[in-house]
TORBAGU-465150 format. One record per residue (C-alpha): x, y, z. Coordinates in pm, whole numbers, plus 50000, padded with zeros to 5 digits. Layout:
BEGIN
+-------+-------+-------+
!    c1 !    c2 !    c3 !
+-------+-------+-------+
!     X !     Y !     Z !
...
+-------+-------+-------+
//
This chain:
BEGIN
+-------+-------+-------+
!    c1 !    c2 !    c3 !
+-------+-------+-------+
! 20654 ! 62609 ! 11700 !
! 20740 ! 62691 ! 11340 !
! 20460 ! 62632 ! 11091 !
! 20579 ! 62443 ! 10779 !
! 20379 ! 62359 ! 10469 !
! 20403 ! 61978 ! 10451 !
! 20338 ! 61981 ! 10076 !
! 20629 ! 62217 ! 10011 !
! 20926 ! 62091 ! 09807 !
! 21219 ! 62011 ! 10034 !
! 21444 ! 62185 ! 09785 !
! 21264 ! 62505 ! 09859 !
! 21328 ! 62483 ! 10236 !
! 21637 ! 62639 ! 10381 !
! 21852 ! 62438 ! 10609 !
! 21750 ! 62657 ! 10905 !
! 21376 ! 62602 ! 10844 !
! 21418 ! 62233 ! 10805 !
! 21621 ! 62212 ! 11127 !
! 21363 ! 62414 ! 11321 !
! 21080 ! 62200 ! 11194 !
! 21259 ! 61880 ! 11279 !
! 21344 ! 62002 ! 11628 !
! 20986 ! 62101 ! 11693 !
! 20864 ! 61765 ! 11577 !
! 21088 ! 61588 ! 11819 !
! 21020 ! 61830 ! 12111 !
! 20713 ! 61727 ! 12310 !
! 20801 ! 61918 ! 12626 !
! 20497 ! 62149 ! 12586 !
! 20256 ! 61855 ! 12611 !
! 20196 ! 61742 ! 12967 !
! 19954 ! 61502 ! 13129 !
! 19664 ! 61637 ! 13338 !
! 19668 ! 61968 ! 13155 !
! 19478 ! 62156 ! 12889 !
! 19641 ! 62142 ! 12547 !
! 19544 ! 62265 ! 12205 !
! 19442 ! 62014 ! 11942 !
! 19335 ! 61990 ! 11580 !
! 19022 ! 61805 ! 11470 !
! 19132 ! 61557 ! 11205 !
! 18818 ! 61345 ! 11179 !
! 18448 ! 61345 ! 11275 !
! 18311 ! 60996 ! 11238 !
! 17987 ! 60870 ! 11391 !
! 17974 ! 60958 ! 11761 !
! 18348 ! 61032 ! 11784 !
! 18575 ! 61322 ! 11712 !
! 18946 ! 61251 ! 11651 !
! 19181 ! 61520 ! 11776 !
! 19554 ! 61553 ! 11712 !
! 19738 ! 61733 ! 11993 !
! 20082 ! 61713 ! 11821 !
! 20196 ! 61396 ! 11989 !
! 20289 ! 61058 ! 11854 !
! 19929 ! 60941 ! 11887 !
! 19580 ! 61093 ! 11853 !
! 19287 ! 61082 ! 12089 !
! 18912 ! 61038 ! 12043 !
! 18645 ! 61239 ! 12220 !
! 18269 ! 61157 ! 12229 !
! 18073 ! 61378 ! 11993 !
! 17820 ! 61483 ! 12264 !
! 18094 ! 61680 ! 12442 !
! 18088 ! 61923 ! 12149 !
! 17711 ! 61982 ! 12153 !
! 17568 ! 62316 ! 12259 !
! 17271 ! 62377 ! 12492 !
! 17035 ! 62299 ! 12207 !
! 17193 ! 61957 ! 12148 !
! 17361 ! 62051 ! 11821 !
! 17727 ! 61956 ! 11757 !
! 17907 ! 62238 ! 11580 !
! 18246 ! 62075 ! 11512 !
! 18423 ! 62009 ! 11184 !
! 18758 ! 61879 ! 11054 !
! 19026 ! 62143 ! 11089 !
! 18872 ! 62315 ! 11396 !
! 19108 ! 62407 ! 11674 !
! 18992 ! 62298 ! 12019 !
! 19121 ! 62298 ! 12375 !
! 19114 ! 61952 ! 12530 !
! 19223 ! 61796 ! 12855 !
! 19503 ! 61543 ! 12824 !
! 19454 ! 61277 ! 13083 !
! 19706 ! 61010 ! 12988 !
! 19979 ! 60985 ! 12722 !
! 20022 ! 60605 ! 12743 !
! 20101 ! 60457 ! 12403 !
! 20010 ! 60099 ! 12488 !
! 19668 ! 60118 ! 12323 !
! 19792 ! 60369 ! 12064 !
! 19542 ! 60639 ! 12169 !
! 19551 ! 60942 ! 12401 !
! 19287 ! 61000 ! 12672 !
! 19130 ! 61337 ! 12585 !
! 18825 ! 61529 ! 12721 !
! 18658 ! 61840 ! 12595 !
! 18433 ! 61873 ! 12904 !
! 18721 ! 61867 ! 13150 !
! 18906 ! 62124 ! 12945 !
! 18605 ! 62355 ! 12952 !
! 18569 ! 62304 ! 13327 !
! 18934 ! 62384 ! 13396 !
! 18917 ! 62690 ! 13174 !
! 18605 ! 62804 ! 13360 !
! 18777 ! 62769 ! 13697 !
! 19069 ! 62969 ! 13563 !
! 18831 ! 63241 ! 13444 !
! 18659 ! 63245 ! 13782 !
! 18993 ! 63272 ! 13959 !
! 19090 ! 63566 ! 13739 !
! 18752 ! 63735 ! 13808 !
! 18802 ! 63695 ! 14183 !
! 19149 ! 63845 ! 14168 !
! 19029 ! 64139 ! 13957 !
! 18698 ! 64179 ! 14155 !
! 18511 ! 64151 ! 13826 !
! 18155 ! 64037 ! 13764 !
! 18060 ! 63707 ! 13605 !
! 17752 ! 63619 ! 13406 !
! 17551 ! 63309 ! 13480 !
! 17218 ! 63136 ! 13434 !
! 16998 ! 63021 ! 13720 !
! 16950 ! 62648 ! 13666 !
! 16775 ! 62512 ! 13975 !
! 16623 ! 62581 ! 14314 !
! 16831 ! 62436 ! 14597 !
! 16814 ! 62448 ! 14973 !
! 16872 ! 62806 ! 15089 !
! 16894 ! 62960 ! 14745 !
! 16963 ! 62891 ! 14377 !
! 17214 ! 62696 ! 14169 !
! 17381 ! 62910 ! 13899 !
! 17589 ! 62800 ! 13600 !
! 17878 ! 63043 ! 13542 !
! 18080 ! 62781 ! 13350 !
! 18103 ! 62589 ! 13672 !
! 17834 ! 62529 ! 13930 !
! 17797 ! 62809 ! 14186 !
! 17559 ! 62883 ! 14476 !
! 17345 ! 63197 ! 14504 !
! 17199 ! 63240 ! 14859 !
! 16837 ! 63359 ! 14879 !
! 16945 ! 63669 ! 15074 !
! 17177 ! 63769 ! 14788 !
! 16921 ! 63745 ! 14508 !
! 16779 ! 64099 ! 14530 !
! 16768 ! 64410 ! 14744 !
! 16449 ! 64281 ! 14905 !
! 16358 ! 63920 ! 14986 !
! 16214 ! 63732 ! 14686 !
! 15918 ! 63517 ! 14786 !
! 15911 ! 63302 ! 14473 !
! 16263 ! 63197 ! 14371 !
! 16133 ! 62948 ! 14117 !
! 16036 ! 63228 ! 13881 !
! 16407 ! 63313 ! 13836 !
! 16502 ! 62973 ! 13695 !
! 16632 ! 63014 ! 13342 !
! 16710 ! 63384 ! 13390 !
! 17061 ! 63519 ! 13323 !
! 17218 ! 63778 ! 13555 !
! 17550 ! 63933 ! 13641 !
! 17700 ! 63832 ! 13975 !
! 17983 ! 63919 ! 14206 !
! 18183 ! 63629 ! 14355 !
! 18188 ! 63675 ! 14732 !
! 18345 ! 63337 ! 14822 !
! 18584 ! 63117 ! 14618 !
! 18758 ! 62787 ! 14705 !
! 18891 ! 62597 ! 14403 !
! 19019 ! 62305 ! 14604 !
! 18677 ! 62239 ! 14755 !
! 18494 ! 62346 ! 14442 !
! 18298 ! 62606 ! 14637 !
! 18179 ! 62930 ! 14473 !
! 17928 ! 63168 ! 14635 !
! 17768 ! 63447 ! 14430 !
! 17583 ! 63769 ! 14508 !
! 17353 ! 63971 ! 14287 !
! 17252 ! 64201 ! 14569 !
! 17603 ! 64351 ! 14594 !
! 17585 ! 64464 ! 14233 !
! 17235 ! 64606 ! 14280 !
! 17345 ! 64800 ! 14587 !
! 17641 ! 64942 ! 14397 !
! 17414 ! 65035 ! 14109 !
! 17158 ! 65191 ! 14341 !
! 17419 ! 65393 ! 14524 !
! 17556 ! 65521 ! 14196 !
! 17210 ! 65617 ! 14076 !
! 17124 ! 65766 ! 14415 !
! 17419 ! 66002 ! 14405 !
! 17319 ! 66109 ! 14058 !
! 16953 ! 66150 ! 14154 !
! 17028 ! 66346 ! 14471 !
! 17218 ! 66592 ! 14260 !
! 16903 ! 66656 ! 14055 !
! 16649 ! 66653 ! 14340 !
! 16483 ! 66981 ! 14429 !
! 16132 ! 67090 ! 14527 !
! 15920 ! 67141 ! 14216 !
! 16135 ! 66920 ! 13995 !
! 15957 ! 66692 ! 13748 !
! 16106 ! 66343 ! 13746 !
! 16037 ! 65999 ! 13602 !
! 16006 ! 65706 ! 13840 !
! 15900 ! 65344 ! 13857 !
! 15629 ! 65221 ! 14095 !
! 15820 ! 64995 ! 14332 !
! 15557 ! 64908 ! 14592 !
! 15190 ! 64985 ! 14660 !
! 15033 ! 65015 ! 15006 !
! 14692 ! 65120 ! 15138 !
! 14813 ! 65476 ! 15195 !
! 15018 ! 65531 ! 14879 !
! 15291 ! 65408 ! 14644 !
! 15670 ! 65409 ! 14664 !
! 15837 ! 65537 ! 14350 !
! 16200 ! 65458 ! 14257 !
! 16345 ! 65781 ! 14122 !
! 16681 ! 65619 ! 14056 !
! 16855 ! 65491 ! 14365 !
! 16625 ! 65677 ! 14601 !
! 16258 ! 65610 ! 14677 !
! 15988 ! 65873 ! 14711 !
! 15642 ! 65839 ! 14864 !
! 15343 ! 65925 ! 14650 !
! 15061 ! 65957 ! 14906 !
! 14711 ! 65856 ! 14804 !
! 14588 ! 66213 ! 14862 !
! 14839 ! 66339 ! 14604 !
! 14743 ! 66090 ! 14334 !
! 14421 ! 66247 ! 14210 !
! 14201 ! 66549 ! 14268 !
! 13913 ! 66302 ! 14263 !
! 13814 ! 66030 ! 14506 !
! 14002 ! 65696 ! 14500 !
! 13966 ! 65413 ! 14750 !
! 14303 ! 65244 ! 14690 !
! 14622 ! 65337 ! 14499 !
! 14590 ! 65017 ! 14294 !
! 14294 ! 65180 ! 14117 !
! 14541 ! 65411 ! 13941 !
! 14883 ! 65241 ! 13943 !
! 15052 ! 64902 ! 13933 !
! 15397 ! 64782 ! 14034 !
! 15655 ! 64835 ! 13759 !
! 15466 ! 65121 ! 13596 !
! 15672 ! 65425 ! 13491 !
! 15514 ! 65758 ! 13581 !
! 15603 ! 66125 ! 13585 !
! 15585 ! 66291 ! 13926 !
! 15655 ! 66625 ! 14090 !
! 15882 ! 66666 ! 14395 !
! 15675 ! 66824 ! 14673 !
! 15922 ! 66792 ! 14962 !
! 16282 ! 66676 ! 14999 !
! 16476 ! 66628 ! 15322 !
! 16844 ! 66587 ! 15233 !
! 16933 ! 66468 ! 15584 !
! 16680 ! 66185 ! 15606 !
! 16670 ! 66135 ! 15227 !
! 16289 ! 66145 ! 15239 !
! 16106 ! 66257 ! 14930 !
! 15735 ! 66341 ! 14899 !
! 15593 ! 66321 ! 14550 !
! 15278 ! 66440 ! 14379 !
! 15099 ! 66309 ! 14072 !
! 14786 ! 66521 ! 14065 !
! 15005 ! 66832 ! 14084 !
! 15108 ! 66761 ! 13725 !
! 14765 ! 66896 ! 13624 !
! 14583 ! 67225 ! 13708 !
! 14361 ! 67219 ! 14016 !
! 13999 ! 67196 ! 13892 !
! 13890 ! 67408 ! 14192 !
! 14054 ! 67711 ! 14036 !
! 13751 ! 67756 ! 13806 !
! 13471 ! 67611 ! 14018 !
! 13296 ! 67942 ! 14084 !
! 13283 ! 68007 ! 13708 !
! 13176 ! 67658 ! 13606 !
! 12920 ! 67601 ! 13883 !
! 12765 ! 67935 ! 13987 !
! 12520 ! 67946 ! 14277 !
! 12169 ! 67864 ! 14157 !
! 12281 ! 67658 ! 13858 !
! 12150 ! 67305 ! 13798 !
! 12425 ! 67040 ! 13793 !
! 12436 ! 66668 ! 13723 !
! 12669 ! 66419 ! 13890 !
! 12728 ! 66070 ! 14027 !
! 12677 ! 65963 ! 14389 !
! 13018 ! 65854 ! 14523 !
! 12962 ! 65842 ! 14899 !
! 12666 ! 65822 ! 15138 !
! 12746 ! 65912 ! 15500 !
! 12472 ! 65942 ! 15762 !
! 12435 ! 66316 ! 15706 !
! 12393 ! 66327 ! 15327 !
! 12537 ! 66226 ! 14990 !
! 12850 ! 66338 ! 14804 !
! 12798 ! 66403 ! 14433 !
! 13096 ! 66396 ! 14195 !
! 13049 ! 66672 ! 13937 !
! 13381 ! 66600 ! 13764 !
! 13717 ! 66447 ! 13852 !
! 13825 ! 66626 ! 14170 !
! 13503 ! 66824 ! 14221 !
! 13242 ! 66696 ! 14467 !
! 12941 ! 66859 ! 14628 !
! 12746 ! 66763 ! 14939 !
! 12369 ! 66726 ! 14944 !
! 12279 ! 66741 ! 15313 !
! 11998 ! 66508 ! 15414 !
! 11786 ! 66812 ! 15500 !
! 11821 ! 66930 ! 15139 !
! 11738 ! 66598 ! 14974 !
! 11361 ! 66595 ! 15012 !
! 11075 ! 66796 ! 15162 !
! 10975 ! 66484 ! 15352 !
! 11123 ! 66515 ! 15701 !
! 11049 ! 66153 ! 15787 !
! 11347 ! 66026 ! 15584 !
! 11609 ! 65922 ! 15840 !
! 11898 ! 65815 ! 15613 !
! 12014 ! 65928 ! 15266 !
! 12034 ! 65567 ! 15145 !
! 11653 ! 65566 ! 15139 !
! 11667 ! 65815 ! 14852 !
! 11992 ! 65752 ! 14659 !
! 12248 ! 65474 ! 14603 !
! 12615 ! 65466 ! 14510 !
! 12670 ! 65532 ! 14136 !
! 12325 ! 65692 ! 14093 !
! 12327 ! 65991 ! 13859 !
! 12125 ! 66278 ! 14010 !
! 12048 ! 66642 ! 13944 !
! 12086 ! 66912 ! 14207 !
! 12100 ! 67287 ! 14250 !
! 12413 ! 67470 ! 14366 !
! 12330 ! 67636 ! 14699 !
! 12672 ! 67766 ! 14799 !
! 13048 ! 67752 ! 14726 !
! 13332 ! 67775 ! 14978 !
! 13646 ! 67823 ! 14769 !
! 13879 ! 67840 ! 15069 !
! 13772 ! 67504 ! 15212 !
! 13684 ! 67360 ! 14869 !
! 13322 ! 67279 ! 14950 !
! 13008 ! 67293 ! 14739 !
! 12661 ! 67277 ! 14894 !
! 12393 ! 67119 ! 14677 !
! 12020 ! 67072 ! 14710 !
! 11788 ! 66818 ! 14548 !
! 11455 ! 66918 ! 14699 !
! 11484 ! 67262 ! 14541 !
! 11409 ! 67099 ! 14206 !
! 11070 ! 66979 ! 14337 !
! 10762 ! 67171 ! 14444 !
! 10745 ! 67243 ! 14816 !
! 10418 ! 67086 ! 14937 !
! 10394 ! 67356 ! 15205 !
! 10354 ! 67622 ! 14935 !
! 10004 ! 67498 ! 14852 !
! 09894 ! 67352 ! 15186 !
! 09662 ! 67641 ! 15273 !
! 09475 ! 67596 ! 14947 !
! 09447 ! 67220 ! 14982 !
! 09362 ! 67209 ! 15352 !
! 09187 ! 67528 ! 15467 !
! 09123 ! 67576 ! 15838 !
! 08812 ! 67393 ! 15953 !
! 08819 ! 67117 ! 15692 !
! 08817 ! 66753 ! 15803 !
! 09113 ! 66542 ! 15685 !
! 09202 ! 66174 ! 15707 !
! 09540 ! 66013 ! 15768 !
! 09734 ! 65742 ! 15947 !
! 09910 ! 65782 ! 16280 !
! 10283 ! 65794 ! 16193 !
! 10430 ! 65874 ! 16532 !
! 10321 ! 65898 ! 16896 !
! 10491 ! 66127 ! 17147 !
! 10423 ! 66237 ! 17502 !
! 10265 ! 66559 ! 17376 !
! 10047 ! 66419 ! 17096 !
! 10026 ! 66220 ! 16774 !
! 10152 ! 66297 ! 16424 !
! 09912 ! 66216 ! 16142 !
! 10040 ! 66172 ! 15787 !
! 09824 ! 66374 ! 15552 !
! 10037 ! 66337 ! 15237 !
! 10402 ! 66282 ! 15141 !
! 10603 ! 66543 ! 15330 !
! 10305 ! 66676 ! 15529 !
! 10237 ! 66560 ! 15884 !
! 09983 ! 66719 ! 16114 !
! 10013 ! 66731 ! 16494 !
! 09719 ! 66654 ! 16718 !
! 09822 ! 66786 ! 17057 !
! 09725 ! 66575 ! 17356 !
! 09493 ! 66855 ! 17466 !
! 09307 ! 66825 ! 17135 !
! 09259 ! 66449 ! 17143 !
! 08955 ! 66445 ! 17373 !
! 08729 ! 66682 ! 17564 !
! 08808 ! 66477 ! 17871 !
! 09095 ! 66578 ! 18098 !
! 09209 ! 66234 ! 18215 !
! 09408 ! 66112 ! 17905 !
! 09750 ! 66024 ! 18053 !
! 09927 ! 65943 ! 17727 !
! 09822 ! 65941 ! 17358 !
! 09916 ! 65574 ! 17333 !
! 09624 ! 65495 ! 17566 !
! 09391 ! 65557 ! 17271 !
! 09600 ! 65540 ! 16954 !
! 09860 ! 65317 ! 16790 !
! 10088 ! 65367 ! 16489 !
! 09901 ! 65289 ! 16171 !
! 09558 ! 65380 ! 16306 !
! 09352 ! 65570 ! 16053 !
! 09194 ! 65877 ! 16206 !
! 08993 ! 66184 ! 16112 !
! 09077 ! 66529 ! 16239 !
! 08982 ! 66890 ! 16186 !
! 09236 ! 67147 ! 16061 !
! 09291 ! 67401 ! 16341 !
! 09587 ! 67607 ! 16223 !
! 09852 ! 67619 ! 15945 !
! 10195 ! 67782 ! 15976 !
! 10329 ! 67764 ! 15622 !
! 10666 ! 67924 ! 15698 !
! 10723 ! 67732 ! 16019 !
! 10593 ! 67419 ! 15845 !
! 10349 ! 67338 ! 16123 !
! 10008 ! 67182 ! 16074 !
! 09779 ! 67170 ! 16380 !
! 09489 ! 66926 ! 16389 !
! 09218 ! 66841 ! 16641 !
! 09021 ! 66525 ! 16696 !
! 08799 ! 66643 ! 16979 !
! 08685 ! 66931 ! 16756 !
! 08497 ! 66676 ! 16543 !
! 08229 ! 66679 ! 16814 !
! 08064 ! 66964 ! 17007 !
! 08216 ! 67067 ! 17338 !
! 07992 ! 66890 ! 17592 !
! 08034 ! 67179 ! 17838 !
! 07853 ! 67417 ! 17605 !
! 07526 ! 67237 ! 17671 !
! 07604 ! 67097 ! 18015 !
! 07356 ! 67326 ! 18194 !
! 07086 ! 67208 ! 17958 !
! 07148 ! 66844 ! 18046 !
! 07226 ! 66868 ! 18419 !
! 07037 ! 67043 ! 18704 !
! 07078 ! 67081 ! 19077 !
! 06971 ! 66782 ! 19278 !
! 06985 ! 66548 ! 18979 !
! 07101 ! 66198 ! 19073 !
! 07337 ! 66026 ! 18830 !
! 07570 ! 65731 ! 18821 !
! 07927 ! 65727 ! 18687 !
! 08268 ! 65565 ! 18730 !
! 08552 ! 65708 ! 18936 !
! 08826 ! 65825 ! 18697 !
! 09066 ! 65981 ! 18946 !
! 09127 ! 65971 ! 19322 !
! 09279 ! 66281 ! 19483 !
! 09365 ! 66369 ! 19842 !
! 09057 ! 66589 ! 19865 !
! 08806 ! 66364 ! 19693 !
! 08724 ! 66165 ! 19379 !
! 08643 ! 66265 ! 19021 !
! 08343 ! 66094 ! 18858 !
! 08288 ! 66088 ! 18482 !
! 07935 ! 66192 ! 18393 !
! 07996 ! 66156 ! 18017 !
! 08288 ! 66174 ! 17775 !
! 08455 ! 66506 ! 17848 !
! 08248 ! 66595 ! 18154 !
! 08369 ! 66515 ! 18507 !
! 08255 ! 66621 ! 18851 !
! 08425 ! 66634 ! 19187 !
! 08289 ! 66454 ! 19492 !
! 08465 ! 66625 ! 19779 !
! 08572 ! 66399 ! 20062 !
! 08315 ! 66569 ! 20281 !
! 08041 ! 66459 ! 20039 !
! 08138 ! 66093 ! 20037 !
! 07916 ! 65845 ! 20217 !
! 08213 ! 65680 ! 20379 !
! 08482 ! 65938 ! 20448 !
! 08609 ! 65794 ! 20772 !
! 08953 ! 65637 ! 20813 !
! 09136 ! 65524 ! 20499 !
! 08854 ! 65616 ! 20262 !
! 09084 ! 65597 ! 19956 !
! 09096 ! 65219 ! 19996 !
! 08718 ! 65212 ! 19950 !
! 08699 ! 65439 ! 19649 !
! 08902 ! 65296 ! 19359 !
! 08931 ! 65410 ! 18996 !
! 08658 ! 65238 ! 18798 !
! 08414 ! 65203 ! 19087 !
! 08066 ! 65334 ! 18995 !
! 07898 ! 65579 ! 19230 !
! 07550 ! 65723 ! 19253 !
! 07591 ! 66099 ! 19300 !
! 07375 ! 66409 ! 19301 !
! 07462 ! 66748 ! 19154 !
! 07535 ! 67022 ! 19404 !
! 07665 ! 67296 ! 19172 !
! 07734 ! 67357 ! 18799 !
! 07986 ! 67613 ! 18662 !
! 08002 ! 67568 ! 18283 !
! 08235 ! 67867 ! 18242 !
! 08506 ! 67712 ! 18462 !
! 08407 ! 67358 ! 18356 !
! 08336 ! 67247 ! 18713 !
! 08057 ! 67036 ! 18862 !
! 08033 ! 66968 ! 19234 !
! 07885 ! 66630 ! 19326 !
! 07767 ! 66455 ! 19642 !
! 07740 ! 66084 ! 19709 !
! 07580 ! 66142 ! 20048 !
! 07314 ! 66366 ! 19896 !
! 07229 ! 66105 ! 19634 !
! 07191 ! 65837 ! 19899 !
! 06956 ! 66061 ! 20096 !
! 06735 ! 66133 ! 19794 !
! 06713 ! 65771 ! 19697 !
! 06646 ! 65623 ! 20041 !
! 06461 ! 65877 ! 20253 !
! 06085 ! 65910 ! 20218 !
! 06054 ! 65797 ! 19857 !
! 05856 ! 65524 ! 19697 !
! 06144 ! 65446 ! 19459 !
! 06416 ! 65233 ! 19615 !
! 06620 ! 65122 ! 19310 !
! 06895 ! 65376 ! 19213 !
! 06872 ! 65304 ! 18840 !
! 06496 ! 65330 ! 18852 !
! 06523 ! 65655 ! 19044 !
! 06771 ! 65797 ! 18794 !
! 06548 ! 65686 ! 18507 !
! 06269 ! 65897 ! 18654 !
! 06485 ! 66214 ! 18638 !
! 06463 ! 66335 ! 18285 !
! 06566 ! 66016 ! 18109 !
! 06341 ! 65887 ! 17832 !
! 05999 ! 65804 ! 17992 !
! 06026 ! 66056 ! 18279 !
! 05848 ! 66392 ! 18291 !
! 05870 ! 66710 ! 18491 !
! 05537 ! 66616 ! 18653 !
! 05685 ! 66289 ! 18776 !
! 05965 ! 66478 ! 18939 !
! 05732 ! 66743 ! 19089 !
! 05491 ! 66475 ! 19212 !
! 05777 ! 66301 ! 19379 !
! 05881 ! 66624 ! 19551 !
! 05518 ! 66701 ! 19660 !
! 05479 ! 66357 ! 19810 !
! 05803 ! 66401 ! 19999 !
! 05695 ! 66742 ! 20133 !
! 05351 ! 66605 ! 20248 !
! 05519 ! 66324 ! 20433 !
! 05754 ! 66567 ! 20604 !
! 05459 ! 66798 ! 20703 !
! 05249 ! 66509 ! 20837 !
! 05531 ! 66383 ! 21051 !
! 05580 ! 66731 ! 21194 !
! 05204 ! 66799 ! 21270 !
! 05080 ! 66474 ! 21425 !
! 05189 ! 66371 ! 21777 !
! 05317 ! 66027 ! 21831 !
! 05056 ! 65775 ! 21949 !
! 05100 ! 65429 ! 22090 !
! 05055 ! 65156 ! 21843 !
! 04722 ! 64978 ! 21857 !
! 04685 ! 64605 ! 21852 !
! 04597 ! 64464 ! 21514 !
! 04265 ! 64331 ! 21636 !
! 04162 ! 64670 ! 21780 !
! 04250 ! 64846 ! 21464 !
! 04040 ! 64614 ! 21260 !
! 03733 ! 64652 ! 21489 !
! 03720 ! 65029 ! 21483 !
! 03464 ! 65157 ! 21241 !
! 03444 ! 65509 ! 21114 !
! 03148 ! 65721 ! 21238 !
! 02838 ! 65727 ! 21029 !
! 02792 ! 66023 ! 20815 !
! 02507 ! 66258 ! 20882 !
+-------+-------+-------+
//
């Protein structure tokens, strides 16, 4: 169409220009119904926009069809616009025009061109729909959930309002069906980056990456189309419990390539390797014997780990924590995050281990034990532990003394220390021996009293009748306790009733009257006789009560003369019986009538 200035003077127009203009005015073959035509805005009045499309009549379009996404109409007289011509009927003197339909048809045309050229389209996610998202690319299109990203997206709602580039993977204009994919573009981009990254990958290379995912054992880092694993052990020289303590998803970090397998495309990365290993100077910074200060970071059953600096830890074994051997677990002495002091005991550079000690900073109570508790002194303490072989008595913090079962009592019939003592009992004992270097402290309880056997021969004599309980029954006789620490044996041959099953008659605890047959203080043995005691008590004596008889043998109130008189009387009776012949018994009356002869 030839453009002619309508205000120009006709005299200035050539005949050819005038003819061309007139022909164009009459030719309306380029204007067709149901098509997009170009128009000129000739008026904007109220809610309507009047557009001239070069036909015999104009058309009006609602103003809202010209508003942008913010609701603002940016249209003015003279603007050129594409509109859809629906009907050219002249009955009402107005054309049926639509700006929205024109935009829609243009969008479909653009989409069709993009499909043919395999080009990308840009769109905005507008809504969440069943199975995916609705996207506005000029026309409504569908984005399946599986095509949103390389990995499934759990929350699709967060993408609403976001603009992305897409590839059209399905197009049907007749049905108005368009299916998009963002994943295809991401895969193409990743493959392109991967090829570039693989070309730069080599062991020892320093590369930038983005934390893509975090697990309990490490983090996956996107190096650019290829992922590498940064294991938790390669994150820090120090102790970390979880990778999230150091990194977060989306963070950009610099890493070092530790391993690369070109066949499997597996890459191992390191972060701590970007810095010098602090162990390289440990032996200079923490020499043996030096005093160090650190924080408790772990407490296993066998000790406590102390962090001296990032990446440097030392172990204080439970045996090196305190001089007190009664502590069973390190948690009784320290807690996580406690700051403690310790002494360096040893360094193993090859295995990266430091041995520390805490008790070395305190005085060893065994160094002064001989001065505080010399042999022979009497000490007090509480029973802390009871074993089969004795009891342990707590003297002070870190010092326990052992009273062996043989030093609990002068008696020999103590079956177990628990028969006499319980934990917590307060006892006195005498110091018997001290082994400072072996850290042994021997005590004795029976040594608080004199050994009863030292004076046994002064308290017991042959023929003496006593009474005591049975404390033990053996196959060859019974043992009777004469006093605490002194026992005697009544052989089965010296029992009053040794016939048959005599052990059923003589039970532990039964009291017997016995006489002393023999005393051997050197070997701590006393031989006793029950039969002999019965004979002394019952035959030819005026005393018939056992307790009374015993009381007359050296107990308070008895004298040697009493005992000798008793023996003389017994001997006279025995002599009389042997000298006089037996005579028939006289009748009572005859005996009473006999009078002794008169004296001269």
